[in-house]
TILO-390878 format. One line per 5 residues: number of its first residue (from 1); for each residue x negated, y negated, z of C-alpha. Coordinates in pm, 1 decimal, decimal comma, m for minus. Example, Ala and Ser with C-alpha at 12.3 -4.5 7.8 and 13.67 -1.06 7.14 Angstrom:
2
1 = m1230,0:450,0:780,0 ~ m1367,0:106,0:714,0
END
This chain:
433
1 = 2189,5:3854,9:591,8 ~ 2025,5:3511,4:574,2 ~ 1849,9:3562,8:241,2 ~ 1954,4:3772,6:m56,9 ~ 1758,6:4068,4:m192,7
6 = 1779,5:4069,6:m570,6 ~ 1625,8:4268,4:m852,0 ~ 1432,7:4061,3:m1106,0 ~ 1562,0:4272,8:m1393,4 ~ 1921,7:4196,8:m1289,7
11 = 1884,5:3817,7:m1269,4 ~ 2143,2:3649,0:m1489,4 ~ 2099,4:3324,5:m1685,8 ~ 2229,7:3109,9:m1399,0 ~ 1996,9:3284,1:m1154,5
16 = 1698,3:3219,8:m1379,0 ~ 1792,8:2854,1:m1418,1 ~ 1801,6:2818,7:m1038,8 ~ 1455,4:2969,9:m1001,3 ~ 1279,0:2820,4:m1301,0
21 = 1448,4:2485,9:m1371,0 ~ 1401,4:2328,4:m1030,7 ~ 1392,6:1948,6:m1017,1 ~ 1331,6:1672,7:m766,0 ~ 1702,0:1580,7:m752,8
26 = 1640,5:1216,9:m841,6 ~ 1901,3:1157,9:m1111,7 ~ 2179,2:1089,3:m861,0 ~ 1990,6:794,5:m709,5 ~ 1804,1:647,0:m1004,8
31 = 2049,9:364,2:m1064,4 ~ 2043,8:250,8:m701,4 ~ 1667,1:288,1:m686,9 ~ 1619,6:71,8:m994,1 ~ 1812,1:m210,4:m825,8
36 = 1598,2:m180,5:m511,9 ~ 1276,5:m179,9:m711,9 ~ 1376,5:m487,1:m912,2 ~ 1486,4:m686,0:m609,7 ~ 1159,9:m616,9:m426,6
41 = 969,5:m704,9:m741,6 ~ 1145,2:m1042,5:m762,0 ~ 1202,2:m1129,6:m394,2 ~ 906,6:m966,6:m216,4 ~ 912,3:m946,8:163,3
46 = 1267,7:m1083,4:188,1 ~ 1405,8:m785,9:m3,3 ~ 1179,4:m542,3:179,7 ~ 1311,8:m661,5:517,6 ~ 1672,9:m652,3:399,4
51 = 1647,1:m295,3:271,2 ~ 1456,4:m186,2:581,2 ~ 1740,4:m313,4:795,8 ~ 2006,0:m157,6:571,4 ~ 1852,2:186,4:518,9
56 = 1637,0:238,9:826,7 ~ 1839,1:41,5:1079,5 ~ 1521,1:m132,3:1196,8 ~ 1444,3:m501,8:1216,6 ~ 1072,4:m511,2:1146,4
61 = 863,3:m793,7:1290,3 ~ 524,4:m769,2:1124,7 ~ 527,0:m548,4:815,8 ~ 155,6:m486,5:858,0 ~ 75,3:m245,7:1141,3
66 = m294,4:m176,7:1080,9 ~ m387,8:m279,5:1436,1 ~ m110,5:m59,1:1577,5 ~ m273,7:240,7:1410,1 ~ m606,5:170,0:1576,6
71 = m438,4:131,5:1916,1 ~ m248,4:456,7:1869,7 ~ m572,5:636,5:1789,7 ~ m727,2:510,9:2114,1 ~ m422,6:594,1:2325,2
76 = m309,2:938,9:2208,4 ~ m387,5:1257,6:2395,4 ~ m750,5:1368,1:2362,0 ~ m648,3:1710,0:2234,3 ~ m436,0:1562,2:1955,7
81 = m714,6:1319,9:1862,3 ~ m961,9:1609,8:1842,9 ~ m722,3:1806,0:1619,6 ~ m683,4:1505,7:1388,9 ~ m1058,8:1458,4:1365,9
86 = m1119,6:1828,8:1298,6 ~ m859,7:1837,0:1023,1 ~ m991,3:1514,1:869,6 ~ m1349,2:1641,6:880,2 ~ m1254,8:1965,2:702,1
91 = m1053,9:1781,0:437,6 ~ m1340,4:1535,4:392,7 ~ m1597,9:1813,9:354,1 ~ m1391,2:1998,1:92,2 ~ m1327,0:1683,6:m109,3
96 = m1688,9:1569,4:m92,5 ~ m1773,6:1896,5:m268,7 ~ m1553,9:1778,0:m558,8 ~ m1747,7:1457,6:m626,9 ~ m1877,0:1470,5:m984,7
101 = m2221,2:1343,8:m1078,8 ~ m2289,3:1099,6:m1360,1 ~ m2483,4:1260,7:m1641,9 ~ m2650,7:1164,4:m1966,5 ~ m2854,3:1385,1:m2199,7
106 = m2980,3:1416,8:m2555,5 ~ m2774,8:1658,2:m2764,8 ~ m3005,7:1644,8:m3064,1 ~ m3266,4:1403,6:m3192,0 ~ m3147,8:1049,3:m3147,5
111 = m2801,4:1133,4:m3010,9 ~ m2773,6:1071,8:m2638,5 ~ m2433,9:1110,2:m2470,4 ~ m2311,0:1100,2:m2113,4 ~ m2031,0:1045,9:m1871,3
116 = m2002,7:836,8:m1554,7 ~ m1737,7:821,3:m1283,5 ~ m1610,5:520,8:m1092,7 ~ m1332,0:492,7:m833,0 ~ m1005,0:310,5:m883,4
121 = m1019,9:m21,8:m696,1 ~ m682,9:m26,5:m513,0 ~ m467,2:271,5:m418,5 ~ m141,7:309,0:m225,1 ~ m59,8:618,6:m19,0
126 = 294,7:703,4:87,8 ~ 308,3:884,4:423,3 ~ 656,9:1027,5:486,8 ~ 858,4:984,2:803,0 ~ 1222,1:1055,3:876,1
131 = 1333,5:1384,4:1029,4 ~ 976,4:1495,8:1091,7 ~ 643,1:1319,1:1140,3 ~ 364,7:1396,8:894,5 ~ 23,3:1290,1:1025,0
136 = m124,5:1561,1:803,5 ~ 2,3:1378,5:493,3 ~ m190,1:1070,8:601,7 ~ m509,4:1274,1:609,2 ~ m435,4:1443,5:277,0
141 = m360,2:1117,9:97,0 ~ m616,4:881,0:241,8 ~ m927,2:1095,0:289,9 ~ m975,5:1192,6:m79,3 ~ m936,5:827,1:m180,2
146 = m1200,2:720,6:71,8 ~ m1432,4:1001,3:m39,3 ~ m1388,0:891,0:m401,5 ~ m1500,1:540,8:m302,5 ~ m1171,5:352,4:m349,3
151 = m1233,3:m5,6:m239,8 ~ m894,5:m67,7:m74,9 ~ m651,2:200,2:46,7 ~ m306,2:79,0:152,6 ~ m65,3:305,7:338,6
156 = 311,2:266,9:363,4 ~ 513,3:469,4:612,7 ~ 881,6:438,6:711,2 ~ 961,1:213,7:1007,3 ~ 1120,5:318,9:1334,8
161 = 1197,7:160,1:1667,5 ~ 921,3:381,2:1805,2 ~ 668,8:468,4:1535,7 ~ 515,6:811,3:1577,5 ~ 176,3:748,3:1742,2
166 = 23,1:1067,9:1603,4 ~ 99,4:961,0:1247,1 ~ m41,8:615,1:1313,9 ~ m355,9:764,2:1470,6 ~ m405,4:996,6:1173,8
171 = m376,2:704,9:930,2 ~ m649,5:523,8:1122,2 ~ m873,1:831,3:1145,4 ~ m836,9:895,0:772,1 ~ m979,7:550,4:697,1
176 = m695,4:339,4:557,8 ~ m772,6:m28,9:505,2 ~ m418,0:m163,3:552,3 ~ m96,2:m6,5:682,2 ~ 258,9:m130,8:630,8
181 = 577,4:m30,4:812,7 ~ 804,2:17,2:514,1 ~ 949,1:327,2:350,8 ~ 1169,4:444,6:69,1 ~ 1200,5:289,4:m275,6
186 = 1122,9:m54,9:m134,0 ~ 780,0:66,6:m21,3 ~ 699,3:202,8:m366,3 ~ 805,7:m121,9:m531,6 ~ 601,0:m322,6:m282,2
191 = 291,1:m121,6:m366,7 ~ 357,0:m135,3:m740,5 ~ 415,7:m509,4:m767,1 ~ 288,9:m655,9:m441,9 ~ 468,9:m884,9:m199,3
196 = 357,1:m1170,6:22,5 ~ 233,5:m905,7:267,3 ~ 183,9:m580,0:77,9 ~ m120,7:m546,8:m144,2 ~ m51,0:m458,8:m507,6
201 = m223,4:m134,1:m605,5 ~ m323,9:40,2:m925,1 ~ m211,2:390,9:m832,6 ~ 42,9:536,7:m588,9 ~ 15,3:886,0:m443,6
206 = 188,0:1090,2:m179,1 ~ 511,6:1286,4:m127,6 ~ 848,3:1150,4:m24,4 ~ 1222,7:1207,7:m48,9 ~ 1424,7:1174,0:m368,5
211 = 1447,8:793,4:m325,1 ~ 1069,7:768,9:m311,6 ~ 1028,8:1005,9:m604,5 ~ 1284,3:817,8:m813,8 ~ 1104,2:491,8:m738,1
216 = 774,1:641,9:m847,4 ~ 939,7:746,5:m1171,3 ~ 1076,8:393,7:m1216,8 ~ 747,8:208,7:m1164,6 ~ 539,5:453,4:m1365,2
221 = 395,2:260,8:m1654,4 ~ 340,8:m52,4:m1448,1 ~ 130,4:147,9:m1203,3 ~ m20,1:495,7:m1216,2 ~ 123,9:772,1:m996,4
226 = 9,9:1121,2:m903,6 ~ 319,8:1324,2:m996,0 ~ 692,3:1353,3:m920,7 ~ 717,8:1602,3:m636,8 ~ 1037,2:1764,5:m513,9
231 = 1120,9:1978,7:m210,2 ~ 869,2:2231,6:m75,9 ~ 819,0:2567,6:m248,5 ~ 646,5:2894,5:m172,3 ~ 619,6:3226,2:m349,7
236 = 478,6:3519,4:m155,2 ~ 359,4:3812,0:m365,7 ~ 346,2:4124,5:m149,7 ~ 285,1:4495,4:m201,2 ~ 375,3:4786,2:25,8
241 = 67,1:4719,9:242,7 ~ 198,3:4377,1:349,0 ~ 342,6:4325,3:695,2 ~ 704,9:4216,7:631,7 ~ 695,1:3995,9:940,8
246 = 405,9:3793,1:797,3 ~ 580,7:3756,3:462,3 ~ 896,2:3643,4:640,4 ~ 698,9:3396,5:850,7 ~ 579,7:3221,8:532,7
251 = 932,7:3191,8:396,3 ~ 1070,1:3057,6:724,0 ~ 782,0:2811,3:760,1 ~ 845,6:2650,0:421,7 ~ 1223,3:2660,2:470,6
256 = 1168,0:2451,0:784,2 ~ 1072,4:2151,0:567,7 ~ 1394,9:2079,2:385,3 ~ 1737,2:2235,2:321,1 ~ 1652,5:2209,4:m50,3
261 = 1323,8:2398,8:m16,4 ~ 1274,0:2699,8:m242,0 ~ 1125,5:3008,0:m71,8 ~ 1069,9:3334,4:m257,3 ~ 912,4:3670,0:m181,2
266 = 831,5:3901,8:m471,3 ~ 740,6:4265,8:m419,9 ~ 737,7:4588,6:m617,3 ~ 847,1:4791,8:m313,3 ~ 1217,3:4816,9:m219,3
271 = 1152,3:4906,1:145,1 ~ 926,6:4600,7:180,8 ~ 1194,4:4378,2:25,6 ~ 1460,6:4498,2:269,1 ~ 1224,4:4465,0:566,7
276 = 1126,5:4110,8:467,0 ~ 1491,0:4003,6:440,5 ~ 1567,5:4149,5:784,1 ~ 1261,7:3981,3:937,7 ~ 1358,5:3646,2:785,8
281 = 1701,7:3667,2:947,0 ~ 1551,6:3749,2:1284,2 ~ 1282,9:3479,2:1273,1 ~ 1516,3:3206,1:1149,1 ~ 1732,1:3247,9:1456,5
286 = 1435,8:3181,1:1683,9 ~ 1327,8:2851,2:1526,9 ~ 1419,2:2503,0:1651,6 ~ 1511,2:2383,5:1301,0 ~ 1733,0:2685,3:1239,5
291 = 2005,0:2488,6:1059,0 ~ 1757,5:2344,7:809,5 ~ 1593,8:2684,0:762,7 ~ 1919,8:2867,6:697,1 ~ 2031,4:2604,4:445,8
296 = 1705,6:2649,3:255,2 ~ 1729,9:3028,0:268,0 ~ 2082,5:3008,3:123,2 ~ 1951,7:2793,2:m164,1 ~ 2005,3:2949,3:m509,5
301 = 1631,5:2903,3:m569,6 ~ 1542,7:3113,9:m263,9 ~ 1543,1:3490,9:m234,7 ~ 1361,0:3818,7:m187,2 ~ 1301,4:3968,9:m528,1
306 = 1222,5:4328,5:m609,2 ~ 1020,1:4391,0:m925,2 ~ 994,8:4717,1:m1118,2 ~ 618,3:4678,5:m1115,6 ~ 353,9:4439,8:m990,7
311 = 310,5:4323,7:m1351,1 ~ 672,8:4208,4:m1351,9 ~ 614,4:4034,4:m1018,3 ~ 315,2:3853,1:m1166,5 ~ 511,3:3745,6:m1476,1
316 = 784,2:3600,6:m1253,1 ~ 528,8:3415,7:m1040,6 ~ 349,4:3270,1:m1341,2 ~ 674,6:3144,5:m1489,4 ~ 776,2:2998,4:m1152,7
321 = 440,3:2811,3:m1108,2 ~ 479,5:2765,2:m731,1 ~ 356,7:2477,0:m521,9 ~ 225,6:2729,7:m268,3 ~ 135,3:3087,7:m361,3
326 = 54,9:3343,0:m91,0 ~ m71,1:3685,9:m195,1 ~ m57,2:3953,1:73,1 ~ m169,2:4268,8:m104,0 ~ m457,9:4511,9:m112,1
331 = m580,0:4388,2:m450,4 ~ m514,5:4016,0:m393,9 ~ m814,9:3895,9:m596,0 ~ m719,1:4097,9:m903,6 ~ m359,9:3977,2:m877,5
336 = m477,5:3617,3:m852,2 ~ m689,4:3664,7:m1164,7 ~ m364,7:3722,3:m1357,1 ~ m194,8:3402,2:m1235,8 ~ m295,1:3065,8:m1380,7
341 = m17,9:2836,8:m1256,8 ~ m4,1:2755,8:m885,4 ~ m68,7:2445,1:m678,4 ~ m259,2:2610,8:m394,5 ~ m327,1:2979,7:m329,8
346 = m352,3:3160,7:4,1 ~ m513,3:3504,6:m4,9 ~ m477,2:3781,1:249,8 ~ m282,6:3837,6:571,4 ~ m491,2:3590,7:774,1
351 = m435,8:3285,0:550,1 ~ m102,1:3122,9:627,4 ~ 11,0:2833,3:411,7 ~ 6,8:2624,0:729,7 ~ m374,0:2646,1:724,9
356 = m379,9:2446,3:402,6 ~ m102,9:2220,5:527,2 ~ m318,9:2102,3:813,8 ~ m679,4:2193,7:855,0 ~ m855,3:2440,0:624,4
361 = m969,4:2151,1:403,4 ~ m769,3:2189,2:83,8 ~ m507,1:1930,0:m4,3 ~ m136,8:1985,1:61,3 ~ m9,0:1718,3:m179,4
366 = 78,5:1956,0:m461,7 ~ 291,6:1972,0:m778,6 ~ 640,3:2120,9:m750,4 ~ 917,1:2198,2:m999,4 ~ 681,2:2395,5:m1223,4
371 = 431,8:2108,5:m1239,2 ~ 148,6:2352,2:m1172,0 ~ 179,6:2459,5:m1535,3 ~ 13,0:2131,5:m1635,1 ~ m150,0:1968,8:m1332,7
376 = m317,4:2033,2:m999,3 ~ m279,5:1883,6:m655,6 ~ m426,4:1567,9:m510,4 ~ m805,4:1569,6:m535,0 ~ m1103,0:1336,3:m559,4
381 = m1059,6:1310,7:m936,4 ~ m709,4:1169,0:m875,2 ~ m885,6:850,5:m762,1 ~ m1161,0:839,4:m1025,5 ~ m1181,3:712,7:m1380,4
386 = m1443,9:831,7:m1623,8 ~ m1639,2:641,7:m1887,2 ~ m1831,0:798,6:m2172,0 ~ m2172,2:655,3:m2260,2 ~ m2371,1:695,4:m2581,5
391 = m2688,0:578,9:m2745,0 ~ m2796,3:653,1:m3101,8 ~ m3141,4:599,6:m3239,0 ~ m3184,7:486,4:m3600,5 ~ m3254,2:845,2:m3694,2
396 = m2949,6:964,5:m3501,8 ~ m2722,3:720,3:m3681,3 ~ m2871,5:816,5:m4016,8 ~ m2792,9:1183,2:m3947,0 ~ m2429,5:1095,3:m3875,8
401 = m2390,9:816,3:m4132,1 ~ m2233,7:1010,1:m4416,7 ~ m1993,2:1191,2:m4183,1 ~ m1876,3:866,3:m4024,5 ~ m1838,1:666,4:m4346,6
406 = m1658,3:951,1:m4524,2 ~ m1400,8:987,2:m4245,6 ~ m1359,6:610,0:m4205,3 ~ m1288,8:560,8:m4575,0 ~ m1050,7:860,3:m4572,8
411 = m853,6:674,1:m4307,7 ~ m861,6:351,5:m4508,9 ~ m1079,5:172,8:m4251,3 ~ m1342,4:19,2:m4476,1 ~ m1483,5:m211,7:m4207,2
416 = m1561,9:86,2:m3989,7 ~ m1767,8:236,9:m4269,6 ~ m1939,9:m93,1:m4338,6 ~ m2037,0:m133,0:m3971,2 ~ m2240,8:183,9:m4014,7
421 = m2384,1:98,9:m4355,3 ~ m2501,5:m240,6:m4229,7 ~ m2723,3:m66,0:m3976,1 ~ m2843,4:195,5:m4221,1 ~ m2927,6:m73,7:m4480,9
426 = m3116,6:m270,7:m4216,2 ~ m3309,5:42,3:m4125,2 ~ m3408,2:93,8:m4488,6 ~ m3516,8:m270,0:m4519,4 ~ m3733,0:m242,0:m4210,3
431 = m3890,3:77,3:m4344,5 ~ m3984,4:m95,4:m4673,6 ~ m4156,7:m388,0:m4504,8
END
């Protein structure tokens, strides 16, 4: 059998660690990554070219390939271009619905408060390459930034002797301002600190391998990042009404990403668990990336789990906090209401995770490794900063005066208190005249 069937109640301490203490696997490369980051920071394009030759085996001419992206968009197959535009339009529409409005209102007499939102000026988006091309990641990273109003969006994507034209076309369609043929830790450092060619940014977003993730961890503090994402994850919660073949298809689809992917099905029905495991084995053998899939299925953080009740299944899922959560059950909405921690949720038998990966409109750049306990996926607000605004009338300040001065003096900040009293004294003087 390709994937184990286990009982949640029988999971031992090591099993629970494998499921719940997942990580991005970056510790083994952090030392090497730090050296790469520092050299690019100090030497700029020279270091970028050297590392590109060493790690990618490519001698890059022009690091900037913005014009190549436009040409690729014009030259690709019409059907692929239409698919890119449809996906981008749906992602754009969903993210436009997230745009917050500035507001300002009076809370009581003389106390007017508000909030306004402004985009970050310069953002960098990492679009992965390597064993598979990810034009969808270009759309997911760039479109929300453009919708938010970011002034300059730079994209970095790993070089190749023959760059994938679909990825390049998607970067252009998404609306990137500048595109650079550089990947790995050197790309992250280039974005964080700038080089002679690469524009320095204020925030870096987008998924990548452990070298990219380690570099994001290293530059964090000098530049903002979205989050530290690891290999793909999915949890499928299923009851006895679920079609085991559909559940298996979700596990196999996520396993296709990476041998370190974590794919889990949770059900309260033993027959369903056995049928899912059998279907996974059958489907894995029919896929082109079978070797990758079977490695992921053999991962200690992958499995088909049988719960004593749906409540136990829900408790497991909440503790796991999956990147992707699919619920294939008769009462999917009520089950979802009991789960707070998930990156993106897919309800019902007709909503494959692949829909969100590509074209439904939601974002597929999502927290992994339990990150959904504390954060959400990439969204318009990722690229916005907020400012609070306030205005007090003389009467409003007078109403708050004693509260402010009392607290200021309790903290030993006499000047704070006096800044209030000066205004209140002036108000009294004006009233007497």
